[in-house]
N, C-alpha and C positions, 0 to 999 in steps of 0.2 A: 085653254092651253094647259097641257100637262105640266106638273111641277118639274119633271125632269127636263122639260124644254125651257124652264125659266132660268135665265142666266143672271146671277147676282155678282156684281163686281165688289170685291172687298173694300176698295177705296171709297165705295159709296156708303159704307157703314158709318154709324155715328162713332165719334172718337170717345174712348173712355178716359176717366181721370184717375182711376185707381184700380187695383186688383184685390178682390176680397177672397178670403179662404173658400168661400162657396162658389167662386167663379170657376170657369172651365177654360182650359187651353186646348186648342186644336193642334194635334201633332200628327206628323207622318211617320209611321213606323215601318219596319220590314213586313209587318203583317197587315198593313193597310192604314187608313186614316182613323185616328182615335181621338177621344176626348179625355183630358187629364185634369183632375181637380187641382186647383192651384196649391192647396194645402199639401198635396203629394209631390209637388215640384221641388226637387232637391238639387242644389249646386254643390259639388265637391271638387277636390283637387284633381279628380279624374276628368272633369269636363270643362276645365278653364285653361286659358293660355297664359295667365299671369301668376301662376302658383309661386314662382320664385320671389315675387314682390310682397307676398303676404307675411305677417309676423310669424317668425319661426319659433314656436313654443318648445321645440325640441332642445333649444339651447339651454333652457331652464335647468334641465337635468345635469348639465355640465357645470353649473354655478350654484350649487347648494339648493336646488329646487326652487329658485326664484328667478324672475326675469333679470334682475341685477342684484348684486350683493349690497346690503345696506348696513348701516351702523347708527346707533342712537347717540347723539351729542346734544346735551342740554335737552331742550324740548323738540329738537329736530330729528328726523330720520333721513339720513343723507347717504348717497352712494359711497362705496369704499373700493379699495383696490381689489382686483380679481374679476371684475365684470369684463366679459368678452368685448374687445374693441369692435366697433362697427355694428353693435347690437341695435336692432330696430326697437324703439321704446314703445311701451304701452302707456296708457294714461296713468296707471299707477306708478310706472317708472318716472314719468314726467313730474309727478308730485314730489318724488324724492329729489329730483334735480332742482325743482323750485325751492324746496326746503334748504338745499345747499346754498342757493343764491341768497336766500334770506339770511342764513347764518353768516355768510361772507359779508353781507351788508352790515349786520349787527357787529361783527368783529372789527370791521373797518371803522365804524362809528365809535366803538369803544377805544380802539387804538388812537383815533384822532383826539379823543379826550385825554388819553394818557400822554400824548405828545404835548398837549397844552400844559398838563401837570408838570412834565419834565422841564418845560421851558420856565415855568414859575419856580421850580426847585433850583434850576441853574441860577436864576436871578437871586434867589435867597442865599445860595452857597457863596456867590460872589460878594453879596453884602456882608455875610458873616466873615468871610476872609478879610475884607477890608477892616471890619471891626476888630478882628483878632490882631491884625497888623498894627492897629492904632493903640491897642491896649494889651500888649504882650506881657506875659508873666514868665519870668526866668527864675529857675532854681539856683543858678550859679551866680546870680547877681549881675550878669551882663545886661546892660540896658540898650534896647533898640527902639522901643516905643516911648511914648510920653509917660506911661505909667509902668513902674517896675516894682514887683513884690519879691522880696527875698525870703524864702522859707527854709529854715535850718532846724534840724533836730537838736534837742538838748538832752543827750544821753550821758549817763555817768556810771562809773563802777568804782566803788571805794571799798577798802578792806583794812583789816588789822594785821600787821606783820608781827606785832607784839601784844602782850596783855596791857590793856589800859586800866589803871586803878580806878576805884569808884570816886566819883566827884564829890566835892563838898557842897553843903547847902541842903535845902529841903527836898530838892528833886535831882535825880541823876538823868542827864541827857546822854543819848547814845552818840558817841563820837568814833572817829577812825583815825588811823595814823598814816594811811597811804592811799593815793589816788591812782588807779590803773587808767581810768579814763575820766576826765582829761588828764594827760600825763603831767605829773608834778603839780596838780591842782591849778594849772593854767587854763582858766575857764574860757579864755578868748579862743582856744583851739576848737571849742564846740559851738560857741556863739559869742560874737564880740559884744552883744548887748546884754550878756549875762553879768550882773553886777554884784551878786551875792552867792558865793560858793565857799563854804567853810567846812573843813574836815572835822575840827574839834574846837569850835568856838564857844561863845557864851551858852548857846543852846545845842552844843555838840555838833553833829553834822547838820548843816542847814543849806538849803538851796532855794533861791527865789527865781522863778522863771521870768524871762524877759517880758516887759510890758511895752513892747514896741511892735512895729510891723514885721520884725524878724521872727516873731513867734505867734502862732495861732493856737486856739484851744485844741488840745490833742489828748488822745487816750494814751496813758503811760502805763506800762507794765512794771510794777515794783516787785523785785525778788530779794528776799532777805534770808540770811542764815546767821543766827546769833548764838554764841556759846557763852554760858555763864557758869560760875562755880556751882558744883553739885550741892544743893541744899534744898530749900523748899521751892515750890512753883513760882515762876517769875512771869509777870505780864508787862508788856511794853505797849505804848500807844503811839500810833502814827498820827501826827497833827498836820492838817492842811489849813492854812490861813489864806483869806482872799487878799486882793490887792490893797484893801483898807486895813489889813491886819486883824480882821474879824475871823473868828473860828468858822470854818466852812465845813470840814469833815473831820471826824476822828475814827480811828479803827484800832481795836485792841487785838493783840496776838499773845497767846499764852504758851509757856514752855512745856516740854515733856522731858522726862529724865531718861538718860541713857546710862551706861555703866560708869561714865566719868563726869558728865556735865548735865546742866539744864540746857535744852536746845530749843530754839524757835526757828522754824522754817515756814516761809509763806510766799505765795504768789498772789498779788493783788493789783487790780486795774482800776484806774479812776480817770475822769476827765479833768485835766489840769488846764486852767485858763491862764492867760497872760497876767503876770504879777502875783500868782499864787506862791506861797512859801511852804516848805515841807521840812519837818524835823521830827525826831523820835525821842521819847523819854520813858524812863522806867515808871510804871504805874504802881506796881506792887512787888516788893522784894523782902527777904527776911530781915534786912537791916535798914529800916526806914526809907524805903524807896531808893536805895543806893546799892549798886553792885558793880563789881569789876566786869570787864568785857574781855573775853579771851581772844587770843590770836586766831586767825583764819575765819573770823566773822566777816561778813561782807554785806553790802547793799548795792543793788543795781537798779537803775531807772532807764527804761527803753521805750522810745516812742513807737506805738503800734499803728495808730491812724490819726488823721487830723481832719 
């Protein structure tokens, strides 16, 4: 029987499990039946019916040349505003979305820890408020809690309205005849616990700072202006004794001559503790450590810090 008389039914052929590049396809064309190598078989948007369902890479040119706009936050690359809504995502796009989900999880975990910290802080603030209420400190002496501390400054301003003659004895102490502050030398106006404030006593001007809870160790600024007769150079010494009357600090100040007088000007700061006593005396002068003190001389003591 001739080959052209042999009829082969396609359904009788063996079924294949794959197509290789070397395989052939039997196709019917306008020019007859042909063989086409599989490697030459091309599927494009011109010969499919589901083109509209494919990923539209043309959108990329509308959003900065990428499928979606991204931004780097910490170690993550996540989407940002500007990506076209309804965009079909590629695998690379999905990775950015997954990174965003990871970042949100990390942020929520960190926030949860902060919430716990805030709760602990609130408990601590409440405890501190209770402690403050129980041990309140008042500057005006008003007592609300069980413990009250009264803190008052001990400031003074003394001067000479007239000339004071030189004192008798082996040493001359620097004294004054007028108190600007406290007024009239009434020391209770600056601190009721101040028990020693003398304008011109045995040791001239003398002040003993309170040794009670009404006074704490404070930095005091001392400002002095002293005028003496015009003669030779004069040196005075500032003496600070502690609560046991032991010498704690001494500081010397020397004069300079102007056209009329010997003048000493100084600004000096020192830490003054409760119970400290301060006075001034002439250390060297032309007439045996004694000298007159002219009017308009003054001495001030002002609390700076405590």
